[in-house]
Phi, psi and omega in degrees: 000318181298316181298316182297320180298313182293321178299313182292325177296323179295319178296316180298316182299320183296335183270351190271179173255239179216224191275160176215160182220174178173180179206173183185201180204149181168175180209018177270159178236136177224145179230160174142178177288154188295144173208169179093179180221162183293150182267075175279117190274138172232126182193174175246090185297143175292138180254134176296143177244146181299145185288335188079359177228073185297154177236139178249022174296155180307140179285124178249121180247116175269154174246140177233075188233156191279100168276329180232169174097187191289347176242028184298339179292339178280343184298306184306312180293326180288317176298319180298316180299316178298316178303309183300314181301312182295320177299316180294320178296316180293324177296334180268010176110000180077191181254121183057034175086000180242146176295142175285135181262129184257116178252105184282139180207143181271139176267340192058213173227188186280004175267356182232176176257019184300317183299314178302317180295319180293315180298316177302318181293315182291326174295319178297332179271002174088023180295133176265343182221140172236124178270114182139185353278171175283320184272134175300321180295327176287319179299325176299331180286335188234352188299320181291326177294316183293303182294328177297335179271005182075021182253144178283131166254128185225106184266135173272355189218357177293134179232356181304136179294340182304330185281347179300322183246020183293138178286077192254010179065017182075020186249002179252135180218163175206146176264346173283140179284155183291160185298338178301332178280314180297326178300321176296318183292317180296313180298317180295323177297313183290313179296323178296333176278002176090010180296134182241338180225117194230134171251139175239119174258119185224140175294150182274088174200176182303323180294305183296312184288320181295313180296324180294312182300317178295321179295317180301314180296321178291327174294320179294322177295334181277358175105006178272122182298151181299325181284000175256009181236124179252132180237122180235120177256123186246162176281117181290348182260006181296152177276338181214147179241024183300320182295315181297314184289328173296322176300317181295316182297322179291328178290334174058059178282165172263352178217143180226129173254131178247112179254094185204189180245227186289346175291348179301331178300314178298315184294317182290324178298314179293321178303316179295325179296327181259017170070033173231024179271189178302138183088339176255331173222169168286116183240136184231151174231182176224187190298337178293342179225355184273068176218163181300336180298332181300324184279350182295125176087354179272155180304144181307130175078002184296329181266001187304122178097346179294132179248168174182178181238151170201149177303121188202133169245146176290102183284147179289155178297325182296316178295316179302318181294324178295321178296316183287337174291321177288323180224091184299341182270008182302130178257312181245160173240018181298128183067010177292313180299322180292322179292317179300312181297322180301313180298315179300317182297314181299314182296318179291323176298318179296319179296318182289324179284347187055037182199146177255012176287139186306311183294326177291320176298312182302324182295343183249350189299309181303320182294330182296340187259007187199161167056040178214200178275122187296139178205158188234354178231162179301312182298315178298316180293318181296322178299323176298315179298315184295333179272007177092004180268183180239121181277152169239096184288122172257113188276180174294345174265006175096202180295134184256308174046062182297143173276179179297341181276002178079030180219159184284146178272349176230154179221145174260131183233145174259135172260109191254164178212135175280144177256189186290347176266015182058034178235155177294128178277093186299323183295336183268353185293135174251150182237138179222154177250133179235145181231162178257121182299134177077008181254000000 
């Protein structure tokens, strides 16, 4: 059985992309052995159609990104990336001859009404595009309001499979790959390390439950029996996770995956106290917690050896420096590339549509990422448009190739590891590309 698992894991790993992320909200708890199947969505997404009444008003891009809340560690790199992209676009002459206007806004998390308040303010200020949210659970709170207003919502970090078939009028897009891809990467990582008996602790929201179900199915595909996989869905707002962690300890797995956000600190601390934490068991995380912010305030070395996955492209040193020039205090770059690419795609779509109206921009977004003349900068791609050609934007996150659902068919993932300083060992990070068959 062990040999078969490793062989199947190797085959699975060779077929994959990399890491994925997302967020959400909920508060029920469920325990038991794994059951269910991954939610691979099949649908015919509605495509936005040009209005026939173009507008050349200045492009206003609002941000709906986490300055506060359980994913606040994702905010700085995403805000910096949006700032850098807009500055570069404006330095190249702006969109349709006008400077792009940046309207900054906090998303908070799904425990507050911050996102709704921010969206109301930005819609009131005339935003035609909103970049965000980072959390899938937050997007669920506002997606209908944004798209219902004829405005584009473009997330750099949503990974919940729910959005693939969401009735969004063709106005929702994302540069982060869906959870079906990250699940492949996570399952292959665990099975490839020889894990035979696995517990998964996941927060109760679209991100946690969706990624868990997909991971379970991929583990089973790798040859691990269902009765060797424990799935525990927890309340992210709980004051204690002792009961859930006791259940894991009694199951006695050789590997544990924690799919959560900032509450992961409490969970990992308790796991270490009962001798099932990093260094005591094989412990894994995902994009919601695989960042340097997780180690802040934890005992020295507590995270040493913990591995995980997150959507990640090996960013160039030049791009990273541009981000740090904008924000010298930047610690992580997670989802920075995805945020930058989202802004670039939107600006190029407006240029090709010759309009800054939301529905007109949306009608061109998918096409900007495929089947044209390859280009890598705003100026270069705009020159192709001005000469009557069609650009195929290759972003800082690589090839995008959006599907009809407004999401990438391939994803780049980083396989990360914490060192003895409770920080991601960047030098040891591996990168893989995963794709969705038939997409």
